C-alpha positions as CSV (number, residue, x, y, z in Angstrom):
1,M,87.0,121.7,93.9
2,D,90.6,122.8,94.5
3,T,91.5,124.6,97.7
4,R,94.3,127.0,98.2
5,I,96.7,126.5,101.1
6,Q,98.9,129.3,102.4
7,F,101.4,129.4,105.2
8,R,104.3,131.5,106.3
9,V,108.0,130.4,106.5
10,D,111.3,132.1,107.1
11,D,112.9,133.5,103.9
12,E,115.9,131.2,104.3
13,I,113.7,128.1,104.7
14,K,111.8,129.1,101.5
15,R,115.0,129.7,99.6
16,L,116.5,126.4,100.6
17,A,113.3,124.5,99.9
18,Q,113.1,126.1,96.4
19,Q,116.6,125.0,95.7
20,M,115.9,121.5,96.8
21,A,112.7,121.3,94.7
22,E,114.5,122.8,91.6
23,S,117.3,120.3,92.0
24,Q,114.6,117.6,91.6
25,G,113.0,119.3,88.6
26,R,109.9,120.6,90.3
27,T,108.6,123.7,91.8
28,L,108.2,124.3,95.5
29,S,104.4,124.4,94.9
30,D,104.7,120.9,93.3
31,A,106.7,119.6,96.3
32,C,104.2,121.0,98.8
33,R,101.2,119.6,96.8
34,E,102.9,116.2,96.6
35,L,103.6,116.2,100.4
36,T,99.9,117.2,101.0
37,E,98.7,114.4,98.8
38,Q,101.0,111.9,100.5
39,M,99.7,113.0,103.9
40,A,96.1,112.7,102.8
41,E,96.8,109.2,101.4
42,Q,98.3,108.1,104.7
43,Q,95.3,109.5,106.6
44,R,92.9,107.6,104.2
45,K,94.8,104.4,105.0
46,T,94.7,105.1,108.7
47,L,90.9,105.8,108.6
48,F,90.3,102.7,106.5
49,H,92.3,100.6,108.9
50,D,90.5,102.1,111.9
51,T,87.2,101.3,110.3
52,W,88.3,97.7,109.5
53,L,89.6,97.2,113.0
54,T,86.4,98.4,114.6
55,E,84.4,96.1,112.4
56,Q,86.7,93.1,113.4
57,V,86.3,93.9,117.1
58,N,82.6,94.3,116.8
59,L,82.4,91.0,114.9
60,A,84.4,89.3,117.6
61,F,82.1,90.6,120.4
62,E,79.0,89.5,118.4
63,K,80.5,86.1,118.0
64,F,81.3,85.9,121.7
65,D,77.9,87.3,122.8
66,S,76.1,84.7,120.6
67,G,78.1,81.8,122.2
68,K,79.9,80.9,118.9
69,A,83.3,81.9,120.2
70,S,85.6,79.8,122.3
71,F,87.9,81.3,124.9
72,V,91.6,80.4,124.7
73,D,93.5,81.1,127.9
74,H,96.9,82.8,127.7
75,G,99.0,79.6,128.4
76,S,97.2,77.7,125.6
77,A,97.5,80.5,123.1
78,K,101.2,80.8,123.9
79,A,101.7,77.1,123.4
80,Q,99.8,77.1,120.1
81,M,101.9,80.0,118.8
82,A,105.1,78.3,119.9
83,E,104.1,75.2,117.9
84,R,103.3,77.3,114.8
85,K,106.6,79.2,115.1
86,A,108.5,75.9,115.4
87,K,106.8,74.5,112.3
88,I,107.7,77.7,110.3
89,R,111.3,77.6,111.5
90,S,111.7,73.9,110.7
91,R,110.5,74.6,107.1
92,H,113.2,77.2,106.6
93,Q,115.9,75.1,108.1
94,Q,115.5,72.2,105.7
């Protein structure tokens, strides 16, 4: 079902926005609809990512709680990342 969205703007803003939309071969309604659709798509992506991240965190805690996880201290993690970065950089320098 389609929904109607209404809002108020200053006459000058409306006039300028219409000119911009017309210069792009579309109506102001088309431009507003496209903006709304883009915003909705961004929100869908955000919600999807939030859900995915929550699942990943929960899986990590489940793994930790079941004893299947191993803790890596900050110093070791930093050293491992430095080694990985060095390998990547050496590949690009050859």
